[in-house]
N, C-alpha and C positions, 0 to 999 in steps of 0.2 A: 289658558285659564286651571285647565284641570290637571295638565300636566303641572304648573308650577307648584300649586296644593298638594300636588303627588310627592314633589320633589321634596318642599319644604316641610311634609310627615314625615316624609324619609329620610332628612336631616336629620331631624330631632330626634328619633327613634336612634340611629350611629350614633346621637352626640351624648342621648341617655346612656344608652350601653357599654359605653365608653367611661363614663364619667361614673360607672355604680363600679368600677373595677378596684385597688388596690392602692393607698393615697402614696406619695411616693415617697411618705416614711416611713411607710410599716411595709417593706419589702420584707428584712428577715425580723423575725421571732427575736422577742428581748432575752436575756435567759434568763431565770429562774432568780428570783432575788432582788432583781434591778427594774427599775423604774421605769413604766411604757413607754417605746420610743427611745431608748437607750440603747445604744449598738452596743455592739458584744464586743468585749475588749481584742484587743488582736492575740495571736497566738493558737497553741494550741488549748481554748479553755470550753471544750463541749461540757455542756452543764450534766452533773451528775442527777443520773434519772434516782429521781424517789433519793436526794439528798438527804446532808446531813442536818440533823432537827439546828439551824440556825438560832432559833431564839434561845434556845437551851445553851447553847456555844455563846451567846450571847450576854448571859446572866450570868456566867462566869466571868466573860472580862468586864462587864459592869462593876461587880465585885469586884475584881482585881484592882481597878481602875480606882474604885470605893477606899479598899482596903489600902492601899497607899497614900491617897489623900489626904487620906485622915492619920497614917503615922502608923499603922498597925501592920509593924511589918512581920510579927511570927505569921499573920494570918494571911498576909501578903505570899508568905512564903510555904507556907501551907497548901497552897492550890498549883505550886509549879510543879512541873513535868518529874518524872522520878529523873528521865536524866539532866535536866536540871539542874535537879540536887545532886545529883552527882558532878558536876563542874564546879557548885557553888557550897559553901558549908552555911550553914542557916545560921549559923553565930559570925562566920564573915557576911553574910548580908546585912544581918540586925546591927552589925559595930558599923557598917561605912553607914547603911542608912541612920541611923541613931549620930553620929560625929558630924554629915555632913548629908543631909536630905536632899533630895536634888526635885522630887514628885510631890510632897507634903505640901497642904492646902490646898492648890490648884487644880479643879476638876481633870483629869485625863479625856478628853473628848474624841471617839474614834471616828477617825475619817474615811475610813474606805474600810469595807468585811466582803473575803472574798472565799465563799465554800471552793475548795481545792478537789477533795474526795469526801468520804464519805467517815472518814475519823481527823480531817484537817479543815481546820479556816483560818485564814493569815488576814492581820487584822493590821489598819495603818492609822496610828494615831498621833497626836499633836497635845503639846502641855508646854503651852505657852509659847513659845517659839521655835520648840524643840518640836522636831518628825522623829515618830519612833517604828518599828514594824518586830510585828510577833506574832504570836498564833497561839490558838487553840486544839489541843489535840485529845480526841475522843482515844481514854482508856478504859475499857470495858465499858461501863453503863455512867461514867463520870466523864465530864468534860476537865483538861489541866490544861491549864497555863502555861505558854512556853515563850520565856521571856525575849528569845532571839539571841543571836548570836554579839549586837552589840553590846546588849547586856552582860555576856558572857565574858566577855572580852575586857569588858571593865574590872572586874575580878579575876583574870588569869593571874595578875601578880601579886596575888592578896588584898586583905581587906586593910591594910597600911596605904599600898603603893594606890590604891583606889581613892582612899581618902585623900592623898595627897594630891593624884591628880585634880579631883573635885575644888580641893582648894586653889590651888593653880591655876584653874581654868574658871575660880571666881563662880561654881555653881551653885555651890549648899545656899540652901532657902534658911527662912530661920527657923529653929526647932522647936 
């Protein structure tokens, strides 16, 4: 009887000790900015120590999306990076969006926010059925909106070509 009691107590101690380890889903800590229990994305996505102020960056993104949804084309363009402004003239951006707005009316929803470095946050967003990609870049102490290659490519052939393409694709919303 003594050895049975000792064996049961020993088994209980071993069971208790092994149950106090890490849970199966908690093997790798999640990167900053992700939900607890979420696994790190594939690839070399080492979290940035003392990373960018994502809240400030997201304020810029939300302001950009609000300006676009409300039809404030000049205000939205003013938030663009200097590099993007070199690719697309303000007059062309306003002309295209006044003639054939595609982002006006319905709010743009953020789908994914990924801090890439101290001065870069990548965004994935959705507007209706359209999913797009853009970024936020820190310039000095100000976050600026980088509309991304898809947007810049749309304006590459000029305002009239961009308007014609939007109309041909039946993408214009009511203005």
